[in-house]
TORBABA-441113 format. One line per 3 residues: number of its first residue (from 1); their letters; for each residue y, x, z of C-alpha. Coordinates in Angstrom, 2 decimals. Layout:
NUM	A	Y X Z | ...
This chain:
1	LPC	2.94 9.85 9.62 | 4.18 11.96 6.72 | 5.66 10.06 3.78
4	VSS	5.90 11.02 0.12 | 8.13 9.61 -2.60 | 5.40 9.74 -5.24
7	LKD	1.62 9.54 -5.14 | 1.58 12.82 -7.06 | 3.23 14.43 -4.02
10	LGR	0.02 13.89 -2.04 | -1.28 17.06 -3.65 | -4.83 18.12 -4.31
13	DAC	-6.20 16.07 -1.41 | -4.94 12.79 -2.88 | -8.51 11.62 -3.39
16	DYG	-8.87 11.43 0.41 | -6.25 8.68 0.65 | -6.26 4.93 0.20
19	VSV	-3.25 3.13 -1.24 | -1.78 -0.25 -0.35 | 0.07 -1.51 -3.42
22	ITP	3.09 -3.76 -2.86 | 4.68 -3.83 -6.32 | 5.01 -6.42 -9.09
25	PKV	2.03 -6.46 -11.50 | 3.99 -4.64 -14.23 | 4.59 -1.70 -11.88
28	TLQ	1.07 -1.91 -10.43 | -0.35 -1.55 -13.93 | 1.59 1.70 -14.41
31	LLD	0.37 3.00 -11.02 | -3.29 2.53 -11.88 | -3.36 5.42 -14.35
34	VIS	-1.67 7.73 -11.82 | -4.11 6.59 -9.13 | -7.01 7.28 -11.48
37	ELK	-5.69 10.74 -12.41 | -5.46 11.60 -8.70 | -9.01 10.30 -8.17
40	IQR	-7.86 7.89 -5.45 | -10.67 5.36 -5.14 | -9.50 2.96 -2.43
43	LWL	-6.78 0.42 -3.28 | -5.55 -2.67 -1.50 | -3.57 -4.86 -3.87
46	QPG	-1.24 -6.98 -1.77 | -0.53 -10.58 -2.82 | 1.79 -10.62 -5.81
49	SES	0.81 -7.14 -7.00 | -2.23 -8.24 -8.97 | -2.69 -9.97 -12.32
52	QEV	-5.64 -10.40 -14.67 | -4.38 -7.41 -16.65 | -4.18 -5.28 -13.48
55	LQR	-7.69 -6.28 -12.39 | -9.10 -5.62 -15.86 | -7.48 -2.17 -16.06
58	AAE	-8.67 -1.27 -12.56 | -12.21 -2.22 -13.57 | -11.95 -0.07 -16.71
61	LEL	-10.85 2.85 -14.52 | -13.66 2.08 -12.02 | -11.24 1.91 -9.10
64	GLI	-12.38 0.42 -5.80 | -10.23 -2.60 -4.98 | -9.48 -5.05 -2.27
67	HSG	-7.52 -7.90 -3.85 | -6.84 -11.63 -3.81 | -6.77 -11.60 -0.03
70	PCV	-4.26 -11.73 2.78 | -1.17 -9.57 3.07 | -1.73 -6.60 5.36
73	LVE	1.70 -7.06 6.97 | 0.93 -10.68 7.81 | -2.48 -9.68 9.20
76	LGF	-0.81 -7.04 11.39 | 1.62 -9.64 12.72 | 4.77 -8.28 11.07
79	NPQ	7.86 -10.27 11.99 | 10.30 -10.43 9.05 | 13.15 -10.87 11.56
82	WSP	12.32 -7.49 13.15 | 15.13 -4.96 13.25 | 14.18 -1.35 14.15
85	PQA	17.28 -0.46 16.24 | 17.19 -3.81 18.02 | 13.43 -3.56 18.69
88	VAE	13.84 -0.12 20.26 | 16.85 -1.22 22.30 | 14.90 -4.20 23.62
91	GEA	11.97 -2.04 24.68 | 9.54 -3.07 21.96 | 8.66 0.59 21.37
94	AEG	5.98 2.22 23.48 | 4.96 5.86 23.28 | 6.69 6.23 19.92
97	RVQ	4.98 3.20 18.39 | 6.90 0.06 17.59 | 5.01 -3.11 18.40
100	W	5.57 -5.91 15.86
């Protein structure tokens, strides 16, 4: 998957993307205006990224949210002890995909 260092680097098709936000509420609040400018409508606020102020601002901007739920990494079975080089060396990668 291609990666970008800024949401603004998504270009004119940014509105076709969804964003999973894993930042402290203070940073999340700043991201909401950028997300609105780019017309991104689908956001998943991970635990710890939301606050009442964030939720209020998102509502003002009419952004579609998933919030106050489980962490996507936990739901996907992410192992915090996982080490990419070790996982590949131990055969946990298959067809270019690393299995967590």
